[in-house]
Backbone atoms as SQL, in Angstrom:
CREATE TABLE atoms (id INTEGER PRIMARY KEY, chain TEXT, resi INTEGER, resn TEXT, atom TEXT, x REAL, y REAL, z REAL);
INSERT INTO atoms VALUES
  (1, 'A', 1, 'MET', 'N', -11.820, -4.047, -10.212),
  (2, 'A', 1, 'MET', 'CA', -10.498, -3.789, -10.891),
  (3, 'A', 1, 'MET', 'C', -9.525, -4.815, -10.636),
  (4, 'A', 2, 'THR', 'N', -8.762, -5.272, -11.578),
  (5, 'A', 2, 'THR', 'CA', -7.890, -6.316, -11.481),
  (6, 'A', 2, 'THR', 'C', -6.482, -5.701, -10.875),
  (7, 'A', 3, 'LYS', 'N', -5.545, -6.466, -10.470),
  (8, 'A', 3, 'LYS', 'CA', -4.336, -6.091, -10.076),
  (9, 'A', 3, 'LYS', 'C', -3.504, -5.371, -11.159),
  (10, 'A', 4, 'LYS', 'N', -3.650, -5.890, -12.316),
  (11, 'A', 4, 'LYS', 'CA', -2.928, -5.424, -13.403),
  (12, 'A', 4, 'LYS', 'C', -3.479, -3.998, -13.826),
  (13, 'A', 5, 'GLU', 'N', -4.736, -3.879, -13.852),
  (14, 'A', 5, 'GLU', 'CA', -5.333, -2.543, -14.102),
  (15, 'A', 5, 'GLU', 'C', -4.960, -1.572, -13.042),
  (16, 'A', 6, 'PHE', 'N', -5.127, -1.964, -11.768),
  (17, 'A', 6, 'PHE', 'CA', -4.639, -0.995, -10.723),
  (18, 'A', 6, 'PHE', 'C', -3.124, -0.633, -10.776),
  (19, 'A', 7, 'MET', 'N', -2.338, -1.611, -11.015),
  (20, 'A', 7, 'MET', 'CA', -0.967, -1.223, -11.322),
  (21, 'A', 7, 'MET', 'C', -0.698, -0.188, -12.358),
  (22, 'A', 8, 'ARG', 'N', -1.331, -0.435, -13.511),
  (23, 'A', 8, 'ARG', 'CA', -1.228, 0.384, -14.567),
  (24, 'A', 8, 'ARG', 'C', -1.754, 1.782, -14.314),
  (25, 'A', 9, 'LYS', 'N', -3.030, 1.875, -13.673),
  (26, 'A', 9, 'LYS', 'CA', -3.548, 3.125, -13.286),
  (27, 'A', 9, 'LYS', 'C', -2.635, 3.951, -12.399),
  (28, 'A', 10, 'HIS', 'N', -1.941, 3.298, -11.440),
  (29, 'A', 10, 'HIS', 'CA', -1.173, 4.060, -10.551),
  (30, 'A', 10, 'HIS', 'C', 0.379, 4.065, -10.816),
  (31, 'A', 11, 'ASP', 'N', 0.584, 3.445, -11.918),
  (32, 'A', 11, 'ASP', 'CA', 2.020, 3.411, -12.443),
  (33, 'A', 11, 'ASP', 'C', 2.921, 2.767, -11.390),
  (34, 'A', 12, 'PHE', 'N', 2.510, 1.587, -10.863),
  (35, 'A', 12, 'PHE', 'CA', 3.170, 0.827, -9.861),
  (36, 'A', 12, 'PHE', 'C', 3.906, -0.434, -10.569),
  (37, 'A', 13, 'ASN', 'N', 4.870, -0.871, -9.967),
  (38, 'A', 13, 'ASN', 'CA', 5.422, -2.279, -10.395),
  (39, 'A', 13, 'ASN', 'C', 5.236, -3.237, -9.233),
  (40, 'A', 14, 'GLU', 'N', 5.707, -4.371, -9.489),
  (41, 'A', 14, 'GLU', 'CA', 5.575, -5.437, -8.483),
  (42, 'A', 14, 'GLU', 'C', 6.042, -5.179, -7.137),
  (43, 'A', 15, 'LEU', 'N', 7.219, -4.447, -6.983),
  (44, 'A', 15, 'LEU', 'CA', 7.710, -4.114, -5.735),
  (45, 'A', 15, 'LEU', 'C', 6.780, -3.212, -4.986),
  (46, 'A', 16, 'ASP', 'N', 6.230, -2.222, -5.651),
  (47, 'A', 16, 'ASP', 'CA', 5.425, -1.318, -5.012),
  (48, 'A', 16, 'ASP', 'C', 4.089, -2.051, -4.597),
  (49, 'A', 17, 'PHE', 'N', 3.450, -2.984, -5.302),
  (50, 'A', 17, 'PHE', 'CA', 2.412, -3.817, -4.872),
  (51, 'A', 17, 'PHE', 'C', 2.910, -4.675, -3.646),
  (52, 'A', 18, 'ARG', 'N', 3.972, -5.195, -3.718),
  (53, 'A', 18, 'ARG', 'CA', 4.436, -5.978, -2.505),
  (54, 'A', 18, 'ARG', 'C', 4.590, -5.126, -1.357),
  (55, 'A', 19, 'ASN', 'N', 5.097, -3.988, -1.361),
  (56, 'A', 19, 'ASN', 'CA', 5.151, -2.982, -0.385),
  (57, 'A', 19, 'ASN', 'C', 3.899, -2.636, 0.253),
  (58, 'A', 20, 'LEU', 'N', 2.976, -2.478, -0.648),
  (59, 'A', 20, 'LEU', 'CA', 1.516, -2.135, -0.129),
  (60, 'A', 20, 'LEU', 'C', 0.932, -3.324, 0.643),
  (61, 'A', 21, 'LYS', 'N', 1.332, -4.500, 0.156),
  (62, 'A', 21, 'LYS', 'CA', 0.822, -5.710, 0.886),
  (63, 'A', 21, 'LYS', 'C', 1.557, -5.778, 2.217),
  (64, 'A', 22, 'ARG', 'N', 2.723, -5.446, 2.339),
  (65, 'A', 22, 'ARG', 'CA', 3.557, -5.394, 3.624),
  (66, 'A', 22, 'ARG', 'C', 2.892, -4.458, 4.651),
  (67, 'A', 23, 'TYR', 'N', 2.572, -3.160, 4.091),
  (68, 'A', 23, 'TYR', 'CA', 1.954, -2.199, 4.777),
  (69, 'A', 23, 'TYR', 'C', 0.599, -2.709, 5.388),
  (70, 'A', 24, 'GLU', 'N', -0.267, -3.354, 4.497),
  (71, 'A', 24, 'GLU', 'CA', -1.565, -3.953, 5.022),
  (72, 'A', 24, 'GLU', 'C', -1.342, -4.907, 6.074),
  (73, 'A', 25, 'GLN', 'N', -0.310, -5.789, 5.913),
  (74, 'A', 25, 'GLN', 'CA', -0.030, -6.859, 6.985),
  (75, 'A', 25, 'GLN', 'C', 0.324, -6.150, 8.239),
  (76, 'A', 26, 'VAL', 'N', 1.148, -5.073, 8.306),
  (77, 'A', 26, 'VAL', 'CA', 1.492, -4.505, 9.487),
  (78, 'A', 26, 'VAL', 'C', 0.248, -3.759, 10.068),
  (79, 'A', 27, 'ARG', 'N', -0.630, -3.052, 9.199),
  (80, 'A', 27, 'ARG', 'CA', -1.803, -2.417, 9.606),
  (81, 'A', 27, 'ARG', 'C', -2.699, -3.535, 10.313),
  (82, 'A', 28, 'THR', 'N', -2.930, -4.612, 9.669),
  (83, 'A', 28, 'THR', 'CA', -3.937, -5.569, 10.218),
  (84, 'A', 28, 'THR', 'C', -3.490, -6.217, 11.486),
  (85, 'A', 29, 'ASN', 'N', -2.067, -6.508, 11.621),
  (86, 'A', 29, 'ASN', 'CA', -1.602, -6.956, 12.839),
  (87, 'A', 29, 'ASN', 'C', -1.770, -6.143, 14.060),
  (88, 'A', 30, 'GLY', 'N', -1.873, -4.786, 13.847),
  (89, 'A', 30, 'GLY', 'CA', -2.208, -3.861, 14.997),
  (90, 'A', 30, 'GLY', 'C', -0.987, -3.673, 15.860),
  (91, 'A', 31, 'GLU', 'N', 0.089, -4.166, 15.546),
  (92, 'A', 31, 'GLU', 'CA', 1.358, -4.069, 16.481),
  (93, 'A', 31, 'GLU', 'C', 2.049, -2.742, 16.492),
  (94, 'A', 32, 'MET', 'N', 1.588, -1.874, 15.565),
  (95, 'A', 32, 'MET', 'CA', 2.342, -0.688, 15.485),
  (96, 'A', 32, 'MET', 'C', 1.409, 0.492, 15.059),
  (97, 'A', 33, 'ASN', 'N', 1.697, 1.757, 15.624),
  (98, 'A', 33, 'ASN', 'CA', 1.013, 2.988, 15.238),
  (99, 'A', 33, 'ASN', 'C', 1.217, 3.246, 13.756),
  (100, 'A', 34, 'MET', 'N', 0.206, 3.195, 12.958),
  (101, 'A', 34, 'MET', 'CA', 0.422, 3.359, 11.538),
  (102, 'A', 34, 'MET', 'C', 0.874, 4.812, 11.152),
  (103, 'A', 35, 'PHE', 'N', 0.520, 5.751, 11.885),
  (104, 'A', 35, 'PHE', 'CA', 1.036, 7.188, 11.646),
  (105, 'A', 35, 'PHE', 'C', 2.605, 7.134, 11.816),
  (106, 'A', 36, 'GLU', 'N', 3.158, 6.532, 12.726),
  (107, 'A', 36, 'GLU', 'CA', 4.514, 6.266, 12.990),
  (108, 'A', 36, 'GLU', 'C', 5.095, 5.472, 11.863),
  (109, 'A', 37, 'TYR', 'N', 4.395, 4.500, 11.457),
  (110, 'A', 37, 'TYR', 'CA', 4.890, 3.624, 10.275),
  (111, 'A', 37, 'TYR', 'C', 5.119, 4.469, 8.972),
  (112, 'A', 38, 'LEU', 'N', 4.041, 5.235, 8.752),
  (113, 'A', 38, 'LEU', 'CA', 4.123, 6.084, 7.604),
  (114, 'A', 38, 'LEU', 'C', 5.264, 7.065, 7.587),
  (115, 'A', 39, 'LEU', 'N', 5.520, 7.622, 8.902),
  (116, 'A', 39, 'LEU', 'CA', 6.595, 8.571, 9.064),
  (117, 'A', 39, 'LEU', 'C', 7.978, 7.855, 8.853),
  (118, 'A', 40, 'MET', 'N', 8.109, 6.646, 9.340),
  (119, 'A', 40, 'MET', 'CA', 9.342, 5.883, 9.045),
  (120, 'A', 40, 'MET', 'C', 9.433, 5.565, 7.515),
  (121, 'A', 41, 'MET', 'N', 8.427, 5.300, 6.973),
  (122, 'A', 41, 'MET', 'CA', 8.451, 5.121, 5.372),
  (123, 'A', 41, 'MET', 'C', 9.037, 6.270, 4.820),
  (124, 'A', 42, 'GLU', 'N', 8.544, 7.383, 5.072),
  (125, 'A', 42, 'GLU', 'CA', 8.843, 8.743, 4.494),
  (126, 'A', 42, 'GLU', 'C', 10.198, 9.187, 4.785),
  (127, 'A', 43, 'LYS', 'N', 10.651, 9.017, 6.101),
  (128, 'A', 43, 'LYS', 'CA', 11.977, 9.505, 6.557),
  (129, 'A', 43, 'LYS', 'C', 13.027, 8.664, 6.182),
  (130, 'A', 44, 'HIS', 'N', 12.833, 7.402, 6.385),
  (131, 'A', 44, 'HIS', 'CA', 13.912, 6.375, 6.153),
  (132, 'A', 44, 'HIS', 'C', 13.800, 5.352, 4.903),
  (133, 'A', 45, 'ASN', 'N', 12.920, 5.854, 4.065),
  (134, 'A', 45, 'ASN', 'CA', 12.751, 5.158, 2.795),
  (135, 'A', 45, 'ASN', 'C', 12.433, 3.675, 2.972),
  (136, 'A', 46, 'LEU', 'N', 11.702, 3.457, 4.014),
  (137, 'A', 46, 'LEU', 'CA', 11.206, 2.126, 4.397),
  (138, 'A', 46, 'LEU', 'C', 9.989, 1.713, 3.468),
  (139, 'A', 47, 'ASN', 'N', 9.947, 0.504, 3.008),
  (140, 'A', 47, 'ASN', 'CA', 8.740, -0.101, 2.544),
  (141, 'A', 47, 'ASN', 'C', 8.108, 0.733, 1.360),
  (142, 'A', 48, 'GLY', 'N', 8.867, 1.227, 0.546),
  (143, 'A', 48, 'GLY', 'CA', 8.284, 1.955, -0.543),
  (144, 'A', 48, 'GLY', 'C', 8.591, 3.522, -0.472),
  (145, 'A', 49, 'GLY', 'N', 9.092, 3.897, 0.668),
  (146, 'A', 49, 'GLY', 'CA', 9.407, 5.332, 0.960),
  (147, 'A', 49, 'GLY', 'C', 8.251, 6.356, 0.848),
  (148, 'A', 50, 'SER', 'N', 8.739, 7.597, 0.523),
  (149, 'A', 50, 'SER', 'CA', 7.751, 8.635, 0.482),
  (150, 'A', 50, 'SER', 'C', 6.696, 8.519, -0.526),
  (151, 'A', 51, 'LYS', 'N', 7.254, 7.954, -1.645),
  (152, 'A', 51, 'LYS', 'CA', 6.154, 7.756, -2.778),
  (153, 'A', 51, 'LYS', 'C', 4.952, 7.034, -2.357),
  (154, 'A', 52, 'LEU', 'N', 5.210, 5.806, -1.761),
  (155, 'A', 52, 'LEU', 'CA', 3.905, 5.054, -1.291),
  (156, 'A', 52, 'LEU', 'C', 3.364, 5.595, 0.011),
  (157, 'A', 53, 'ALA', 'N', 4.167, 6.224, 0.876),
  (158, 'A', 53, 'ALA', 'CA', 3.512, 6.791, 2.147),
  (159, 'A', 53, 'ALA', 'C', 2.549, 8.017, 1.688),
  (160, 'A', 54, 'THR', 'N', 2.950, 8.834, 0.747),
  (161, 'A', 54, 'THR', 'CA', 1.988, 9.849, 0.234),
  (162, 'A', 54, 'THR', 'C', 0.903, 9.326, -0.552),
  (163, 'A', 55, 'TRP', 'N', 1.107, 8.240, -1.235),
  (164, 'A', 55, 'TRP', 'CA', -0.029, 7.662, -1.961),
  (165, 'A', 55, 'TRP', 'C', -0.958, 7.119, -1.082),
  (166, 'A', 56, 'ILE', 'N', -0.505, 6.404, -0.023),
  (167, 'A', 56, 'ILE', 'CA', -1.477, 5.718, 0.934),
  (168, 'A', 56, 'ILE', 'C', -2.465, 6.881, 1.582),
  (169, 'A', 57, 'ILE', 'N', -1.928, 7.910, 1.935),
  (170, 'A', 57, 'ILE', 'CA', -2.724, 8.842, 2.707),
  (171, 'A', 57, 'ILE', 'C', -3.516, 9.815, 1.731),
  (172, 'A', 58, 'SER', 'N', -3.283, 9.660, 0.390),
  (173, 'A', 58, 'SER', 'CA', -4.058, 10.558, -0.533),
  (174, 'A', 58, 'SER', 'C', -5.382, 10.029, -0.947),
  (175, 'A', 59, 'GLY', 'N', -6.450, 10.732, -0.632),
  (176, 'A', 59, 'GLY', 'CA', -7.824, 10.420, -1.292),
  (177, 'A', 59, 'GLY', 'C', -8.182, 8.993, -0.827),
  (178, 'A', 60, 'THR', 'N', -8.694, 8.362, -1.841),
  (179, 'A', 60, 'THR', 'CA', -9.255, 6.962, -1.595),
  (180, 'A', 60, 'THR', 'C', -8.314, 5.812, -2.157),
  (181, 'A', 61, 'ASN', 'N', -7.134, 6.261, -2.262),
  (182, 'A', 61, 'ASN', 'CA', -6.189, 5.297, -3.090),
  (183, 'A', 61, 'ASN', 'C', -6.107, 4.022, -2.202),
  (184, 'A', 62, 'TYR', 'N', -5.992, 4.123, -0.861),
  (185, 'A', 62, 'TYR', 'CA', -5.791, 2.785, 0.050),
  (186, 'A', 62, 'TYR', 'C', -7.017, 1.984, -0.120),
  (187, 'A', 63, 'ALA', 'N', -8.105, 2.492, 0.025),
  (188, 'A', 63, 'ALA', 'CA', -9.345, 1.845, -0.073),
  (189, 'A', 63, 'ALA', 'C', -9.436, 1.098, -1.483),
  (190, 'A', 64, 'GLU', 'N', -9.006, 1.632, -2.468),
  (191, 'A', 64, 'GLU', 'CA', -9.018, 1.103, -3.762),
  (192, 'A', 64, 'GLU', 'C', -8.023, -0.118, -3.780),
  (193, 'A', 65, 'PHE', 'N', -6.849, -0.049, -3.103),
  (194, 'A', 65, 'PHE', 'CA', -5.845, -1.094, -3.083),
  (195, 'A', 65, 'PHE', 'C', -6.514, -2.219, -2.336),
  (196, 'A', 66, 'ARG', 'N', -7.123, -2.041, -1.271),
  (197, 'A', 66, 'ARG', 'CA', -7.752, -3.012, -0.373),
  (198, 'A', 66, 'ARG', 'C', -8.834, -3.754, -1.134),
  (199, 'A', 67, 'GLU', 'N', -9.509, -3.207, -2.009),
  (200, 'A', 67, 'GLU', 'CA', -10.556, -3.812, -2.864),
  (201, 'A', 67, 'GLU', 'C', -9.856, -4.769, -3.814),
  (202, 'A', 68, 'VAL', 'N', -8.703, -4.227, -4.591),
  (203, 'A', 68, 'VAL', 'CA', -8.029, -5.042, -5.410),
  (204, 'A', 68, 'VAL', 'C', -7.378, -6.341, -4.668),
  (205, 'A', 69, 'LEU', 'N', -6.831, -6.048, -3.476),
  (206, 'A', 69, 'LEU', 'CA', -6.322, -7.195, -2.677),
  (207, 'A', 69, 'LEU', 'C', -7.296, -8.153, -2.402),
  (208, 'A', 70, 'GLU', 'N', -8.399, -7.724, -1.904),
  (209, 'A', 70, 'GLU', 'CA', -9.521, -8.644, -1.653),
  (210, 'A', 70, 'GLU', 'C', -10.053, -9.439, -2.919),
  (211, 'A', 71, 'ASN', 'N', -10.069, -8.882, -3.989),
  (212, 'A', 71, 'ASN', 'CA', -10.427, -9.542, -5.291),
  (213, 'A', 71, 'ASN', 'C', -9.339, -10.613, -5.701),
  (214, 'A', 72, 'GLU', 'N', -8.053, -10.257, -5.497),
  (215, 'A', 72, 'GLU', 'CA', -6.943, -11.107, -5.676),
  (216, 'A', 72, 'GLU', 'C', -7.111, -12.300, -4.826),
  (217, 'A', 73, 'ARG', 'N', -7.310, -12.101, -3.461),
  (218, 'A', 73, 'ARG', 'CA', -7.633, -13.254, -2.542),
  (219, 'A', 73, 'ARG', 'C', -8.724, -14.200, -2.901),
  (220, 'A', 74, 'ASN', 'N', -9.745, -13.653, -3.383),
  (221, 'A', 74, 'ASN', 'CA', -10.997, -14.375, -3.700),
  (222, 'A', 74, 'ASN', 'C', -10.841, -15.064, -5.143),
  (223, 'A', 75, 'ASN', 'N', -9.893, -14.733, -5.892),
  (224, 'A', 75, 'ASN', 'CA', -9.762, -15.564, -7.226),
  (225, 'A', 75, 'ASN', 'C', -8.633, -16.442, -7.222);
């Protein structure tokens, strides 16, 4: 799936995609507990707020994002 298809499927804009990339960057750095980070997103409207926090933990959404991100990096 392309980035454009992914964004259309999930009704995301460029800011949402950039916020997901930020989340992935924090996750891969391993410097922060991601459960705490998700809680901060939800409570303090950080990095996409509760909309993205809920989306990240729902089903296979995040795995799909990571596939799209990997495809974007390889192209």
